[in-house]
C-alpha positions as CSV (number, residue, x, y, z in Angstrom):
1,M,165.7,64.2,71.2
2,E,163.5,66.6,73.2
3,E,160.4,65.1,71.6
4,R,161.6,61.7,72.4
5,I,162.2,62.5,76.0
6,S,158.9,64.2,76.5
7,R,157.0,61.2,75.1
8,L,159.1,58.8,77.2
9,N,158.4,60.9,80.3
10,R,154.6,60.8,79.6
11,Y,154.8,57.0,79.1
12,L,156.9,56.4,82.3
13,M,154.7,58.6,84.5
14,G,151.6,56.8,83.4
15,W,153.4,53.4,84.0
16,M,154.4,54.5,87.4
17,G,150.9,55.7,88.2
18,Y,149.6,52.2,87.4
19,F,152.4,50.3,89.3
20,R,153.0,52.7,92.1
21,I,152.2,50.5,95.1
22,A,154.3,47.6,93.9
23,S,157.7,47.3,95.6
24,A,159.9,47.1,92.4
25,K,162.9,49.2,93.3
26,K,165.4,46.9,91.7
27,H,163.4,46.5,88.6
28,C,163.0,50.2,88.3
29,E,166.7,50.7,88.8
30,R,167.6,48.3,85.9
31,F,164.9,49.8,83.7
32,D,166.2,53.3,84.3
33,Q,169.7,52.2,83.3
34,W,168.4,50.4,80.2
35,I,166.4,53.6,79.2
36,R,169.5,55.8,79.5
37,R,171.6,53.3,77.5
38,R,168.9,53.2,74.8
39,L,168.8,57.0,74.7
40,R,172.7,57.0,74.4
41,M,172.4,54.5,71.5
42,C,169.8,56.8,69.7
43,L,172.1,59.7,70.2
44,W,175.1,57.7,68.8
45,K,173.0,56.8,65.8
46,Q,172.0,60.4,65.4
47,W,175.7,61.4,65.1
48,K,176.2,59.4,61.8
49,R,179.6,60.6,60.7
50,V,182.9,60.2,62.4
51,R,183.6,63.9,62.4
52,T,180.3,64.7,64.0
53,R,180.9,62.0,66.7
54,Q,184.3,63.3,67.5
55,R,183.1,67.0,67.6
56,E,180.1,66.0,70.0
57,L,182.3,63.9,72.2
58,R,184.8,66.8,72.6
59,A,181.9,69.1,73.4
60,L,180.9,66.7,76.2
61,G,184.3,66.9,77.7
62,V,185.9,63.7,76.5
63,P,189.7,64.0,75.9
64,D,190.8,64.3,72.3
65,W,192.5,61.0,72.1
66,A,189.4,59.1,73.6
67,A,187.0,61.0,71.3
68,F,189.2,60.1,68.3
69,R,189.2,56.3,69.3
70,M,185.5,56.2,70.1
71,A,184.5,58.0,67.0
72,N,186.6,55.8,64.7
73,S,185.4,52.6,66.5
74,R,183.7,49.9,64.3
75,R,181.6,48.7,67.1
76,G,177.8,48.8,66.9
77,A,175.6,51.5,68.4
78,W,174.5,49.3,71.3
79,E,178.1,48.6,72.3
80,M,179.1,52.2,72.0
81,S,176.2,53.2,74.2
82,R,178.0,51.4,77.0
83,N,181.3,53.2,76.3
84,T,179.7,56.7,76.2
85,N,178.3,56.2,79.8
86,N,181.0,58.6,81.2
87,A,180.4,61.2,78.5
88,L,176.6,61.1,79.0
89,P,176.0,60.4,82.7
90,T,172.7,60.5,84.5
91,S,173.1,64.2,85.3
92,Y,173.1,64.9,81.5
93,W,169.8,63.2,81.0
94,V,168.3,65.0,84.1
95,A,169.4,68.3,82.6
96,K,167.7,67.3,79.4
97,G,164.4,66.7,81.3
98,L,164.3,62.9,81.6
99,K,162.4,61.8,84.7
100,S,163.7,58.9,86.7
101,L,161.5,56.0,87.7
102,L,163.2,55.8,91.1
103,F,162.2,59.3,92.0
104,S,158.6,58.7,91.0
105,L,158.6,55.4,92.9
106,S,160.0,56.9,96.1
107,G,157.5,59.7,96.0
108,A,154.6,57.3,95.4
109,L,155.7,55.1,98.3
110,L,156.0,58.0,100.6
111,T,152.5,59.3,99.8
112,F,151.1,55.8,100.2
113,W,152.6,55.0,103.6
114,N,152.2,58.5,105.0
115,R,148.5,59.0,104.3
116,R,146.0,58.6,107.1
117,M,144.5,55.2,107.5
118,R,140.9,54.9,108.3
119,T,139.5,52.1,110.4
120,R,136.1,50.9,109.6
121,M,133.7,50.1,112.4
122,Y,130.1,49.1,112.2
123,G,129.0,51.4,115.0
124,G,130.9,54.3,113.7
125,V,132.5,56.8,116.1
126,R,131.0,56.5,119.6
127,G,128.4,54.0,118.6
128,R,126.6,56.2,116.1
129,G,125.9,55.2,112.5
130,L,125.1,51.8,111.0
131,A,124.4,48.9,113.2
132,A,126.2,45.6,112.8
133,P,125.0,43.3,110.0
134,S,122.2,40.9,110.8
135,Y,122.8,37.3,110.1
136,S,119.3,36.2,111.0
137,I,118.5,35.4,107.4
138,F,121.0,32.5,107.6
139,Y,119.9,31.2,111.0
140,G,116.2,31.2,110.8
């Protein structure tokens, strides 16, 4: 799982570097939720046996009766990834090292809007520098 998270972080940071100026907060929120659900599904598939699922859910702090019902469920991994949301919250994935798109997006927007803007003038500062472009070639 650590290898999967490190590869995912590398991919997500590259993706955010490419799309950092776009205002896509809602899209990033939904994509973040989907990524965490997909990771929960991978973890559920990794716990193949009922006994392993029950043991791991108990270790995550799920009550015994709920761990027993969830571990013995015949639902698919994608459906169970929605049910394990309380056992594996966002803080669990942050502790594992998963980076959030929203954090990257907010940092990118802050650096974009807070940097100094430079105005371009033909005369430069105090009239020094390049002169204004000549349009005489168009008008004879």
